[in-house]
Short mmCIF file of the C-alpha atoms (twelve columns), coordinates in Angstrom:
data_MODEL
# 
_entry.id   MODEL 
# 
loop_
_atom_site.group_PDB 
_atom_site.id 
_atom_site.type_symbol 
_atom_site.label_atom_id 
_atom_site.label_alt_id 
_atom_site.label_comp_id 
_atom_site.label_asym_id 
_atom_site.label_seq_id 
_atom_site.Cartn_x 
_atom_site.Cartn_y 
_atom_site.Cartn_z 
_atom_site.pdbx_PDB_model_num 
ATOM 1   C CA . MET A 1   6.392   -187.471 -34.692 1 
ATOM 2   C CA . VAL A 2   7.705   -186.160 -38.101 1 
ATOM 3   C CA . GLY A 3   5.654   -184.376 -40.133 1 
ATOM 4   C CA . PHE A 4   1.752   -184.703 -38.991 1 
ATOM 5   C CA . GLY A 5   1.775   -180.873 -38.377 1 
ATOM 6   C CA . PRO A 6   2.113   -178.180 -40.936 1 
ATOM 7   C CA . ALA A 7   5.245   -177.496 -42.503 1 
ATOM 8   C CA . ASP A 8   7.302   -174.724 -41.564 1 
ATOM 9   C CA . VAL A 9   9.764   -174.670 -43.979 1 
ATOM 10  C CA . PRO A 10  8.719   -174.570 -47.518 1 
ATOM 11  C CA . PRO A 11  9.610   -177.939 -49.467 1 
ATOM 12  C CA . SER A 12  12.580  -177.126 -52.507 1 
ATOM 13  C CA . ALA A 13  11.400  -177.917 -56.001 1 
ATOM 14  C CA . ALA A 14  14.248  -181.130 -55.893 1 
ATOM 15  C CA . VAL A 15  12.420  -182.419 -52.438 1 
ATOM 16  C CA . LYS A 16  8.972   -182.526 -54.252 1 
ATOM 17  C CA . PHE A 17  10.569  -184.059 -57.579 1 
ATOM 18  C CA . VAL A 18  12.000  -186.865 -54.924 1 
ATOM 19  C CA . GLY A 19  9.263   -186.999 -52.527 1 
ATOM 20  C CA . ALA A 20  6.728   -187.402 -55.675 1 
ATOM 21  C CA . GLY A 21  8.713   -190.398 -57.042 1 
ATOM 22  C CA . THR A 22  9.052   -191.948 -53.837 1 
ATOM 23  C CA . ALA A 23  5.149   -192.219 -52.673 1 
ATOM 24  C CA . ALA A 24  4.361   -193.230 -56.019 1 
ATOM 25  C CA . CYS A 25  6.314   -196.455 -55.971 1 
ATOM 26  C CA . ILE A 26  5.029   -196.990 -52.169 1 
ATOM 27  C CA . ALA A 27  1.576   -196.906 -54.025 1 
ATOM 28  C CA . ASP A 28  2.363   -198.902 -56.375 1 
ATOM 29  C CA . LEU A 29  3.538   -201.174 -54.040 1 
ATOM 30  C CA . LEU A 30  0.221   -201.352 -52.124 1 
ATOM 31  C CA . THR A 31  -2.016  -201.121 -54.926 1 
ATOM 32  C CA . PHE A 32  -0.664  -203.073 -58.084 1 
ATOM 33  C CA . PRO A 33  -3.458  -205.729 -57.905 1 
ATOM 34  C CA . LEU A 34  -6.223  -203.297 -58.690 1 
ATOM 35  C CA . ASP A 35  -4.379  -202.047 -61.528 1 
ATOM 36  C CA . THR A 36  -3.551  -205.365 -62.658 1 
ATOM 37  C CA . ALA A 37  -7.168  -206.870 -62.095 1 
ATOM 38  C CA . LYS A 38  -8.679  -203.320 -63.969 1 
ATOM 39  C CA . VAL A 39  -6.014  -204.076 -66.951 1 
ATOM 40  C CA . ARG A 40  -7.901  -207.970 -67.719 1 
ATOM 41  C CA . LEU A 41  -11.048 -206.494 -67.268 1 
ATOM 42  C CA . GLN A 42  -10.685 -203.227 -69.488 1 
ATOM 43  C CA . ILE A 43  -9.167  -206.048 -72.302 1 
ATOM 44  C CA . GLN A 44  -11.666 -208.586 -71.505 1 
ATOM 45  C CA . GLY A 45  -13.669 -207.801 -74.277 1 
ATOM 46  C CA . GLU A 46  -11.757 -207.341 -76.591 1 
ATOM 47  C CA . ALA A 47  -9.898  -210.887 -76.067 1 
ATOM 48  C CA . ARG A 48  -12.846 -212.441 -76.888 1 
ATOM 49  C CA . GLY A 49  -13.939 -210.424 -80.130 1 
ATOM 50  C CA . CYS A 50  -10.600 -211.137 -81.545 1 
ATOM 51  C CA . ALA A 51  -9.860  -215.347 -80.476 1 
ATOM 52  C CA . ALA A 52  -11.169 -217.614 -83.517 1 
ATOM 53  C CA . PRO A 53  -14.255 -219.294 -83.663 1 
ATOM 54  C CA . GLY A 54  -12.437 -222.584 -80.751 1 
ATOM 55  C CA . THR A 55  -10.289 -221.104 -79.560 1 
ATOM 56  C CA . GLY A 56  -11.149 -218.082 -77.355 1 
ATOM 57  C CA . PRO A 57  -10.208 -217.288 -73.828 1 
ATOM 58  C CA . SER A 58  -10.960 -220.033 -71.780 1 
ATOM 59  C CA . VAL A 59  -10.850 -217.333 -68.280 1 
ATOM 60  C CA . LYS A 60  -13.142 -215.057 -68.106 1 
ATOM 61  C CA . TYR A 61  -13.290 -212.714 -65.247 1 
ATOM 62  C CA . ARG A 62  -15.978 -211.368 -62.700 1 
ATOM 63  C CA . GLY A 63  -15.764 -207.999 -61.214 1 
ATOM 64  C CA . VAL A 64  -12.393 -206.979 -59.222 1 
ATOM 65  C CA . PHE A 65  -12.692 -209.491 -56.726 1 
ATOM 66  C CA . GLY A 66  -13.213 -212.096 -58.540 1 
ATOM 67  C CA . THR A 67  -10.336 -211.461 -61.284 1 
ATOM 68  C CA . ILE A 68  -8.143  -211.486 -58.577 1 
ATOM 69  C CA . THR A 69  -9.327  -214.295 -57.333 1 
ATOM 70  C CA . THR A 70  -9.058  -216.308 -60.434 1 
ATOM 71  C CA . MET A 71  -5.632  -214.893 -61.301 1 
ATOM 72  C CA . VAL A 72  -4.438  -216.552 -58.485 1 
ATOM 73  C CA . ARG A 73  -6.085  -219.829 -59.082 1 
ATOM 74  C CA . THR A 74  -5.380  -220.270 -62.872 1 
ATOM 75  C CA . GLU A 75  -1.241  -218.282 -63.250 1 
ATOM 76  C CA . GLY A 76  -0.517  -217.824 -58.736 1 
ATOM 77  C CA . PRO A 77  -0.317  -214.838 -57.006 1 
ATOM 78  C CA . ARG A 78  3.032   -213.994 -58.704 1 
ATOM 79  C CA . SER A 79  0.870   -212.741 -61.763 1 
ATOM 80  C CA . LEU A 80  -1.134  -209.736 -59.622 1 
ATOM 81  C CA . TYR A 81  2.548   -208.216 -60.033 1 
ATOM 82  C CA . ASN A 82  3.387   -208.910 -63.725 1 
ATOM 83  C CA . GLY A 83  4.655   -206.101 -65.040 1 
ATOM 84  C CA . LEU A 84  5.606   -204.120 -61.372 1 
ATOM 85  C CA . VAL A 85  9.410   -203.488 -62.233 1 
ATOM 86  C CA . ALA A 86  8.403   -201.419 -65.605 1 
ATOM 87  C CA . GLY A 87  5.793   -200.265 -62.562 1 
ATOM 88  C CA . LEU A 88  7.948   -199.216 -60.571 1 
ATOM 89  C CA . GLN A 89  10.709  -197.057 -63.235 1 
ATOM 90  C CA . ARG A 90  6.843   -195.459 -64.476 1 
ATOM 91  C CA . GLN A 91  5.878   -193.718 -61.463 1 
ATOM 92  C CA . MET A 92  9.410   -193.376 -60.285 1 
ATOM 93  C CA . SER A 93  10.323  -190.797 -64.013 1 
ATOM 94  C CA . PHE A 94  6.339   -189.974 -64.510 1 
ATOM 95  C CA . ALA A 95  5.003   -189.138 -60.985 1 
ATOM 96  C CA . SER A 96  8.640   -187.081 -59.619 1 
ATOM 97  C CA . VAL A 97  7.648   -184.810 -63.046 1 
ATOM 98  C CA . ARG A 98  4.169   -184.493 -62.959 1 
ATOM 99  C CA . ILE A 99  3.322   -184.016 -59.248 1 
ATOM 100 C CA . GLY A 100 7.015   -183.334 -58.139 1 
ATOM 101 C CA . LEU A 101 6.886   -180.177 -60.441 1 
ATOM 102 C CA . TYR A 102 3.306   -179.414 -60.200 1 
ATOM 103 C CA . ASP A 103 4.180   -176.571 -57.829 1 
ATOM 104 C CA . SER A 104 6.770   -174.816 -59.646 1 
ATOM 105 C CA . VAL A 105 4.830   -175.011 -63.159 1 
ATOM 106 C CA . LYS A 106 1.536   -173.522 -61.273 1 
ATOM 107 C CA . GLN A 107 3.889   -171.002 -59.320 1 
ATOM 108 C CA . PHE A 108 5.178   -169.943 -63.442 1 
ATOM 109 C CA . TYR A 109 1.623   -169.622 -64.859 1 
ATOM 110 C CA . THR A 110 0.922   -167.598 -61.820 1 
ATOM 111 C CA . LYS A 111 4.184   -165.788 -62.333 1 
ATOM 112 C CA . GLY A 112 4.260   -165.795 -57.998 1 
ATOM 113 C CA . SER A 113 1.252   -163.917 -57.469 1 
ATOM 114 C CA . ASP A 114 -0.436  -165.489 -53.971 1 
ATOM 115 C CA . HIS A 115 -3.612  -165.779 -55.722 1 
ATOM 116 C CA . VAL A 116 -3.989  -169.203 -57.761 1 
ATOM 117 C CA . SER A 117 -7.016  -169.045 -60.111 1 
ATOM 118 C CA . MET A 118 -8.389  -172.419 -61.541 1 
ATOM 119 C CA . GLY A 119 -7.574  -171.723 -64.954 1 
ATOM 120 C CA . SER A 120 -3.446  -171.701 -63.454 1 
ATOM 121 C CA . ARG A 121 -4.168  -174.911 -62.256 1 
ATOM 122 C CA . LEU A 122 -5.242  -176.213 -65.103 1 
ATOM 123 C CA . LEU A 123 -3.343  -174.987 -66.832 1 
ATOM 124 C CA . ALA A 124 -0.029  -175.972 -64.622 1 
ATOM 125 C CA . GLY A 125 -1.760  -180.431 -64.554 1 
ATOM 126 C CA . CYS A 126 -2.438  -180.478 -67.819 1 
ATOM 127 C CA . THR A 127 1.486   -178.988 -68.510 1 
ATOM 128 C CA . THR A 128 3.300   -181.847 -65.872 1 
ATOM 129 C CA . GLY A 129 1.174   -184.516 -67.684 1 
ATOM 130 C CA . ALA A 130 1.632   -183.940 -70.966 1 
ATOM 131 C CA . MET A 131 6.289   -183.734 -70.314 1 
ATOM 132 C CA . ALA A 132 5.496   -186.982 -67.532 1 
ATOM 133 C CA . VAL A 133 3.955   -189.129 -70.489 1 
ATOM 134 C CA . ALA A 134 6.480   -187.448 -73.159 1 
ATOM 135 C CA . PHE A 135 9.159   -188.954 -71.169 1 
ATOM 136 C CA . ALA A 136 7.987   -192.282 -69.429 1 
ATOM 137 C CA . GLN A 137 5.546   -193.619 -72.123 1 
ATOM 138 C CA . PRO A 138 8.040   -196.516 -72.533 1 
ATOM 139 C CA . THR A 139 7.087   -197.791 -68.759 1 
ATOM 140 C CA . ASP A 140 3.915   -197.361 -69.349 1 
ATOM 141 C CA . VAL A 141 2.853   -199.839 -72.617 1 
ATOM 142 C CA . VAL A 142 5.408   -202.289 -71.047 1 
ATOM 143 C CA . LYS A 143 3.920   -202.024 -67.762 1 
ATOM 144 C CA . VAL A 144 0.057   -202.657 -69.458 1 
ATOM 145 C CA . ARG A 145 1.685   -205.336 -71.975 1 
ATOM 146 C CA . PHE A 146 3.244   -207.021 -68.831 1 
ATOM 147 C CA . GLN A 147 -0.042  -206.863 -67.016 1 
ATOM 148 C CA . ALA A 148 -2.119  -207.425 -70.007 1 
ATOM 149 C CA . GLN A 149 -0.389  -211.279 -70.551 1 
ATOM 150 C CA . ALA A 150 -1.836  -214.348 -68.822 1 
ATOM 151 C CA . ARG A 151 0.406   -217.034 -67.592 1 
ATOM 152 C CA . SER A 152 -1.236  -220.154 -68.720 1 
ATOM 153 C CA . PRO A 153 -0.126  -222.964 -70.599 1 
ATOM 154 C CA . GLY A 154 -2.490  -222.748 -72.731 1 
ATOM 155 C CA . HIS A 155 -1.457  -218.747 -73.371 1 
ATOM 156 C CA . GLY A 156 2.102   -218.320 -74.515 1 
ATOM 157 C CA . ARG A 157 4.216   -215.168 -72.751 1 
ATOM 158 C CA . ARG A 158 4.984   -212.235 -75.478 1 
ATOM 159 C CA . TYR A 159 8.052   -211.154 -73.121 1 
ATOM 160 C CA . CYS A 160 9.695   -212.970 -70.470 1 
ATOM 161 C CA . SER A 161 11.483  -210.316 -68.403 1 
ATOM 162 C CA . THR A 162 11.017  -206.133 -68.328 1 
ATOM 163 C CA . ILE A 163 13.953  -205.871 -70.429 1 
ATOM 164 C CA . ASP A 164 12.902  -208.596 -72.873 1 
ATOM 165 C CA . ALA A 165 10.007  -206.715 -73.551 1 
ATOM 166 C CA . TYR A 166 11.273  -203.346 -74.521 1 
ATOM 167 C CA . LYS A 167 13.793  -205.273 -76.514 1 
ATOM 168 C CA . THR A 168 11.504  -207.333 -77.892 1 
ATOM 169 C CA . ILE A 169 8.813   -204.054 -78.957 1 
ATOM 170 C CA . ALA A 170 11.367  -201.809 -80.536 1 
ATOM 171 C CA . LYS A 171 12.471  -205.056 -82.707 1 
ATOM 172 C CA . GLU A 172 9.251   -206.001 -83.924 1 
ATOM 173 C CA . GLU A 173 7.346   -202.554 -83.788 1 
ATOM 174 C CA . GLY A 174 10.375  -199.918 -84.241 1 
ATOM 175 C CA . ILE A 175 11.594  -197.592 -81.185 1 
ATOM 176 C CA . GLN A 176 7.821   -195.727 -82.273 1 
ATOM 177 C CA . GLY A 177 6.414   -199.160 -81.238 1 
ATOM 178 C CA . LEU A 178 7.655   -197.776 -77.129 1 
ATOM 179 C CA . TRP A 179 5.790   -194.726 -77.459 1 
ATOM 180 C CA . LYS A 180 2.644   -196.331 -78.852 1 
ATOM 181 C CA . GLY A 181 -0.493  -194.775 -77.586 1 
ATOM 182 C CA . THR A 182 1.145   -191.493 -76.634 1 
ATOM 183 C CA . ALA A 183 -1.305  -189.388 -78.125 1 
ATOM 184 C CA . PRO A 184 -4.229  -191.008 -76.091 1 
ATOM 185 C CA . ASN A 185 -2.443  -191.465 -73.195 1 
ATOM 186 C CA . ILE A 186 -1.327  -187.229 -73.375 1 
ATOM 187 C CA . ALA A 187 -4.949  -186.557 -73.217 1 
ATOM 188 C CA . ARG A 188 -5.798  -188.553 -70.188 1 
ATOM 189 C CA . ASN A 189 -2.940  -187.807 -68.566 1 
ATOM 190 C CA . ALA A 190 -4.386  -184.282 -69.233 1 
ATOM 191 C CA . ILE A 191 -7.674  -185.423 -67.511 1 
ATOM 192 C CA . VAL A 192 -6.034  -187.048 -64.512 1 
ATOM 193 C CA . ASN A 193 -3.338  -184.382 -63.770 1 
ATOM 194 C CA . CYS A 194 -5.793  -181.694 -64.139 1 
ATOM 195 C CA . THR A 195 -8.800  -183.871 -61.831 1 
ATOM 196 C CA . GLU A 196 -6.120  -185.371 -60.011 1 
ATOM 197 C CA . LEU A 197 -4.163  -182.794 -58.728 1 
ATOM 198 C CA . VAL A 198 -6.594  -179.884 -59.403 1 
ATOM 199 C CA . THR A 199 -8.975  -181.530 -57.227 1 
ATOM 200 C CA . TYR A 200 -6.412  -182.407 -54.368 1 
ATOM 201 C CA . ASP A 201 -5.073  -178.843 -54.585 1 
ATOM 202 C CA . PHE A 202 -8.595  -176.826 -54.607 1 
ATOM 203 C CA . ILE A 203 -10.364 -179.812 -51.888 1 
ATOM 204 C CA . LYS A 204 -7.594  -179.091 -49.648 1 
ATOM 205 C CA . ASP A 205 -7.392  -175.029 -49.682 1 
ATOM 206 C CA . THR A 206 -10.905 -175.253 -49.819 1 
ATOM 207 C CA . LEU A 207 -10.883 -177.712 -46.353 1 
ATOM 208 C CA . VAL A 208 -7.743  -175.148 -44.499 1 
ATOM 209 C CA . LYS A 209 -9.747  -171.827 -45.720 1 
ATOM 210 C CA . SER A 210 -12.495 -172.832 -44.589 1 
ATOM 211 C CA . THR A 211 -13.265 -175.573 -42.157 1 
ATOM 212 C CA . PRO A 212 -10.967 -176.555 -38.312 1 
ATOM 213 C CA . LEU A 213 -9.089  -178.876 -40.127 1 
ATOM 214 C CA . THR A 214 -4.957  -177.250 -40.908 1 
ATOM 215 C CA . ASP A 215 -3.229  -179.156 -43.398 1 
ATOM 216 C CA . ASN A 216 -2.567  -182.020 -41.791 1 
ATOM 217 C CA . LEU A 217 -3.071  -185.475 -42.068 1 
ATOM 218 C CA . PRO A 218 -6.937  -186.478 -41.771 1 
ATOM 219 C CA . CYS A 219 -7.153  -183.075 -44.353 1 
ATOM 220 C CA . HIS A 220 -4.335  -184.607 -46.974 1 
ATOM 221 C CA . PHE A 221 -6.635  -187.907 -46.336 1 
ATOM 222 C CA . ILE A 222 -9.927  -186.177 -47.076 1 
ATOM 223 C CA . SER A 223 -8.563  -184.491 -50.070 1 
ATOM 224 C CA . ALA A 224 -7.064  -187.522 -51.896 1 
ATOM 225 C CA . PHE A 225 -10.334 -189.874 -51.339 1 
ATOM 226 C CA . GLY A 226 -12.015 -186.800 -53.243 1 
ATOM 227 C CA . ALA A 227 -9.419  -186.574 -56.073 1 
ATOM 228 C CA . GLY A 228 -9.191  -189.981 -56.497 1 
ATOM 229 C CA . LEU A 229 -13.144 -190.511 -57.175 1 
ATOM 230 C CA . CYS A 230 -13.483 -187.625 -59.516 1 
ATOM 231 C CA . THR A 231 -10.228 -189.169 -61.348 1 
ATOM 232 C CA . THR A 232 -12.104 -191.917 -61.932 1 
ATOM 233 C CA . VAL A 233 -15.493 -190.871 -63.339 1 
ATOM 234 C CA . ILE A 234 -13.464 -188.504 -65.647 1 
ATOM 235 C CA . ALA A 235 -10.998 -190.744 -66.716 1 
ATOM 236 C CA . SER A 236 -12.049 -193.681 -67.214 1 
ATOM 237 C CA . PRO A 237 -13.074 -193.501 -70.834 1 
ATOM 238 C CA . VAL A 238 -9.880  -192.295 -72.052 1 
ATOM 239 C CA . ASP A 239 -8.154  -195.035 -70.358 1 
ATOM 240 C CA . VAL A 240 -9.794  -197.851 -71.353 1 
ATOM 241 C CA . ALA A 241 -9.013  -196.934 -74.801 1 
ATOM 242 C CA . LYS A 242 -5.485  -196.282 -74.341 1 
ATOM 243 C CA . THR A 243 -5.552  -199.654 -72.231 1 
ATOM 244 C CA . ARG A 244 -7.024  -201.264 -75.555 1 
ATOM 245 C CA . TYR A 245 -4.558  -199.620 -78.261 1 
ATOM 246 C CA . MET A 246 -1.108  -200.101 -75.699 1 
ATOM 247 C CA . ASN A 247 -1.685  -204.007 -76.073 1 
ATOM 248 C CA . SER A 248 -3.080  -204.257 -79.578 1 
ATOM 249 C CA . ALA A 249 -1.166  -206.064 -82.390 1 
ATOM 250 C CA . LEU A 250 0.614   -203.969 -84.129 1 
ATOM 251 C CA . VAL A 251 -2.113  -204.202 -87.384 1 
ATOM 252 C CA . GLN A 252 -5.291  -204.863 -84.972 1 
ATOM 253 C CA . TYR A 253 -6.756  -200.840 -85.139 1 
ATOM 254 C CA . SER A 254 -5.169  -197.923 -87.497 1 
ATOM 255 C CA . SER A 255 -4.967  -195.202 -84.222 1 
ATOM 256 C CA . VAL A 256 -7.126  -194.718 -80.972 1 
ATOM 257 C CA . LEU A 257 -9.877  -193.396 -82.300 1 
ATOM 258 C CA . ASN A 258 -10.816 -196.425 -84.526 1 
ATOM 259 C CA . CYS A 259 -9.794  -198.320 -81.564 1 
ATOM 260 C CA . ALA A 260 -12.602 -195.975 -80.262 1 
ATOM 261 C CA . VAL A 261 -14.710 -196.562 -82.254 1 
ATOM 262 C CA . ALA A 262 -14.176 -200.147 -82.608 1 
ATOM 263 C CA . MET A 263 -14.895 -200.911 -79.107 1 
ATOM 264 C CA . VAL A 264 -18.290 -199.313 -79.205 1 
ATOM 265 C CA . THR A 265 -19.453 -200.898 -82.087 1 
ATOM 266 C CA . LYS A 266 -19.175 -204.782 -80.749 1 
ATOM 267 C CA . GLU A 267 -19.300 -203.809 -76.988 1 
ATOM 268 C CA . GLY A 268 -20.892 -200.990 -76.791 1 
ATOM 269 C CA . PRO A 269 -20.558 -197.333 -74.843 1 
ATOM 270 C CA . LEU A 270 -20.456 -199.040 -71.122 1 
ATOM 271 C CA . ALA A 271 -17.166 -200.898 -72.494 1 
ATOM 272 C CA . PHE A 272 -15.556 -197.347 -72.028 1 
ATOM 273 C CA . TYR A 273 -16.133 -198.286 -68.045 1 
ATOM 274 C CA . LYS A 274 -14.850 -201.875 -68.052 1 
ATOM 275 C CA . GLY A 275 -12.834 -201.997 -64.666 1 
ATOM 276 C CA . PHE A 276 -14.633 -199.038 -63.561 1 
ATOM 277 C CA . MET A 277 -14.984 -200.867 -59.771 1 
ATOM 278 C CA . PRO A 278 -11.219 -201.725 -59.963 1 
ATOM 279 C CA . SER A 279 -10.027 -198.368 -61.002 1 
ATOM 280 C CA . PHE A 280 -11.816 -196.846 -58.260 1 
ATOM 281 C CA . LEU A 281 -10.510 -199.307 -55.996 1 
ATOM 282 C CA . ARG A 282 -6.961  -198.602 -57.631 1 
ATOM 283 C CA . LEU A 283 -7.239  -194.522 -57.599 1 
ATOM 284 C CA . GLY A 284 -8.951  -193.796 -54.114 1 
ATOM 285 C CA . SER A 285 -6.620  -196.347 -52.742 1 
ATOM 286 C CA . TRP A 286 -3.654  -195.292 -54.581 1 
ATOM 287 C CA . ASN A 287 -4.470  -191.600 -53.780 1 
ATOM 288 C CA . VAL A 288 -4.701  -192.408 -49.992 1 
ATOM 289 C CA . VAL A 289 -1.306  -193.480 -50.326 1 
ATOM 290 C CA . MET A 290 0.394   -190.997 -52.253 1 
ATOM 291 C CA . PHE A 291 -0.572  -187.956 -51.543 1 
ATOM 292 C CA . VAL A 292 -0.584  -188.719 -47.504 1 
ATOM 293 C CA . THR A 293 2.992   -190.372 -47.851 1 
ATOM 294 C CA . TYR A 294 4.192   -187.634 -50.362 1 
ATOM 295 C CA . GLU A 295 3.362   -184.991 -47.477 1 
ATOM 296 C CA . GLN A 296 4.794   -186.585 -44.629 1 
ATOM 297 C CA . LEU A 297 7.794   -187.096 -47.105 1 
ATOM 298 C CA . LYS A 298 8.290   -183.491 -48.289 1 
ATOM 299 C CA . ARG A 299 8.198   -182.261 -44.281 1 
ATOM 300 C CA . ALA A 300 10.980  -184.849 -43.409 1 
ATOM 301 C CA . MET A 301 12.847  -184.718 -46.343 1 
ATOM 302 C CA . MET A 302 13.123  -180.768 -44.858 1 
ATOM 303 C CA . ALA A 303 13.512  -181.579 -41.641 1 
ATOM 304 C CA . ALA A 304 16.592  -183.549 -42.443 1 
ATOM 305 C CA . ASN A 305 17.711  -181.127 -44.439 1 
ATOM 306 C CA . HIS A 306 16.964  -178.799 -42.002 1 
ATOM 307 C CA . ARG A 307 19.017  -180.480 -39.305 1 
ATOM 308 C CA . ALA A 308 22.011  -181.040 -41.285 1 
ATOM 309 C CA . LEU A 309 22.523  -177.408 -41.667 1 
# 
């Protein structure tokens, strides 16, 4: 089958850019319910803390699969895909930059050298992660808002469509509202990108150089799973604070730091690891699907280009 052996022709930057966005969209389609469950678990303590006495949410989520079951029972199966359109918009723009341009930026920092240091990998990960956030932040804000809103008789919906969400946020909070949480998101994605891409890159290089594995499907699978686990452990605290802050009302928190302090004060430090299991299930499965698909898409696209010449 095309693409299941080592690539003969190095993929171009354009192939990597398009391939990364497409692979990320496929991974999002398959893992989106886990991401929605993660968001609901992350904001659950905030919702209880902000509710007036006697008006607190009646739905309480317990665990990732309990959250999914509760959402299907109370809001219907479609609720698991709240914000999917914005999520796909985010991945097509976000992943194309942070993943698709990673190798090109890494080569820029190494000046074409065959020896790639860990510092160069980390710097490349930070750079493409920050670039992606600056470009795609509005899609992330809309995605989180949609995933957080409950669809039930007791809860009014904040937004009725993706376009309505963009318009409403810009109208009520100003254009800057669409870039709300950019600072924590840059911090999160610097961490995620460095951990995810650098770990994947490092594990894959190590497996190819030090084991019988070649640059093929088993190697990609092991590397992607390891990257997902490491990323979840390191990035969860920033991810929870980012989600809370981006979903908050206009005057609820003065800054992301204020949000983090409020979380510790009201819920304790373990609040930063709320939704850890769905985060791991989602990131682990997302990484496996995305990186395996990405590697195969790169090879298939290069093979198709080669045949067309």
